Residue, then its C-alpha position, 0 to 999 in steps of 0.5 A: m060683335k067684336t067684343l064677343t069675338i075677343l071673349s070667345a078667343a080668350l075662353a078658347a085660350v084658357l080651355l086650351a091651356s087647361c087641356g095641356g096646351n104647350a107642355n113647355n109652358d105648363a111644366l113646373e120648373l125644378k131642380a133634381v138630383a140623383p141620390t148619393t151613397q154616403t155615411l151621415k153623422r149627427t149629434v142628438e141631445l138627450s136631456g132630463i132630470l137625474a134620478p136615483e139608480k133605484t128606489a123602493t117604497v116599503y109597505g107594511k105587511l101587517s096591520g098593527q101598532a108601530s112600537r119602534i121606528a128605527v130610521d128617519v128621513g136622511s138615514r142611510v140603510k143597508t139591505g136588511d136593516i130594520l126600519l120599523e117594528i110592530d107590537a107582536h105580543e098578541l101574536g106571540a100568544q097566538l104562536a104559543l097556542a099554535q105550537a101547543a096544538v102541534a104538540t097535542t096532535k103529535q101526542q094524539a098521533a102517538q097514542a093512535f099508533l099504539g092503538i093500532d098494535t092493540a087492535k091488531t093483537n085483538y084481531d089476531q086472537a080472534k082470528r086464531y080462535l076462529d081458525r081453531l074452531n074450524s080446524l076441529e075434526d069433531r065439530s058436532a059438539l060446537s053450536k052454531n052460535q059459537l061459530d057465529d060469535a067467533t066469526s063476528k068477533v073477527e069482523l069486529t076486530q078487523r074493523a077496529w084495526d082498520s079504524a085505528k090505522l085510519q085515525y093514526k094516518t089522519l092525525n099524523e098527516s092531515g091533522l099534524a100538517q094543519a096544526m103546523a101550518q097554523a103555527d107557520v102562519v103565526k110565525s110569518q106574521i111575527a116576521n112581518a112585524t119587523l120591516e126591513s130595507p129592501i135596498d141600500g140607500v137613503v130614507t127619503n120619506r117616512n109616513i109613520n110615527a111610533g104608536e100609530l097603526t100600520n096599514p098594508q095599503t099605506a106606504l110607510f117609507s121611501i128609500a132611494k139608492i143615490d150613490k149612482l144616478k141615472l138620466q132617462g130620455t128618449v131618442s127617435q127611431e132612426v137614432v135608437s138603432l145606432l146606439s149601443e149599450g155600454a157606450t160611454v158618454q159625457v153628461a153635462v149637469d146644470g148647476l155644476f158650472g160646466n163640469t161633465l160626468a162620465g156616463k154609460i148607456t145601460q138600457i135601450g128600450p126595446v119598445a117605443a115610448t107612449s109618445g110615438q116613434y121614440f125609444p127610452v134610453v137610460i144613462l148611468i152615472e156611477k160616480p155622480g160627485k156633487a150631482l144630486a137627484g133632481m138636477t137637470a142634465r144633458v147628454a150629446l149623443e154622437v151617432s154615425s150611420p152605415e152607408a146608404l142612399t142619401v138625398p137633400q133634406t128639401a127633397v122629402k115631404v112628411d105628413q102624419g108619420r109617412a114620408w115621400v119624394y118625387v121622382v122625375e120620370d118622362g117629364k112627370a113627377k111620380k110620388v114615391e113613399v120612402g123610409l127615412g134613416l138618419s138625418d144631419g139636417r142637410s141630408v137624409q138617408i133613404v132606407h127603402g123605396l128609392k133606387a140609385d139611378q132615379l132622379v129626385a126633385v129637390t126644389n118646388v117640392s111643396l108645389l108638386a102633386d103626383g103626375n105633374l108635368v115638370k121641367v128639370i133646370p140646371 
């Protein structure tokens, strides 16, 4: 009986504790502070591989046999320099035929124009004759056949005149336009037989030899503009808004033994990269010196934020892209979702969700849940 009494007392104590019991004994002790308003500074490293400022891949616009290759790998080219020529003898013959068709159509149109004058003259004569017959005071001597023949002749010459005008219009407009368009197509093909460089740069790849056939689906040359280099990387969303296009930075290039190169931020991506809440940044090096495309490089970006509410980094919990803190109110922990700004590793700015007069838990945060009883200690 005594053992049963002891067990009952122990069970009662456990139930009492689980139902609240003594608040002071159940409350989780922690430290809490009010947020402060301050500016934070942070250095962000952006690293990557140096790339040419511009690159171009040149495809053939025409299928044909390469008759001359004007450049090789390593050749320096200017915009408009010839890279390759395709044999265009057959196209030259096609152009001669197309131009002959244009000349023939023009001659036919000229003849049709003269035919308009002839048809009009015939119509005028027939019309005058019919008018003269109709104007006779004594028409008794005229037979019905004479008037019918004169009327029919006017109608026939009218149709012949209309037909001559239509023929001229057809030849001089649609016929001539079609012939000239065909000639222009062949001229364009002949122009496409010569491939030119679209940019200034250096030929980095050549996939064709003289005598081989070109294919519009096959890249023939690669060209890179290497007198300027660029470094591409990404920065987080709390940093990207603090960067400015045109800002100068120092680029440390691996392999140049501690020497740095002057760079300039030329592009800040307006859309996050596929990796998530990170935004692309491009830094241009206008005078790369001995730096080469393909070398690895690093930039230390120093950023400074505007003043904002700030809490210790230990106060913030982050999970699946969402952040929150625990505010102490009436002896309980209240979970509050917040938006984060810049962090310097020790403190982090809260851009929304928190008020200046609230008390935020900074210790034992990982043990807290919404509604827990807490006791603030010094």
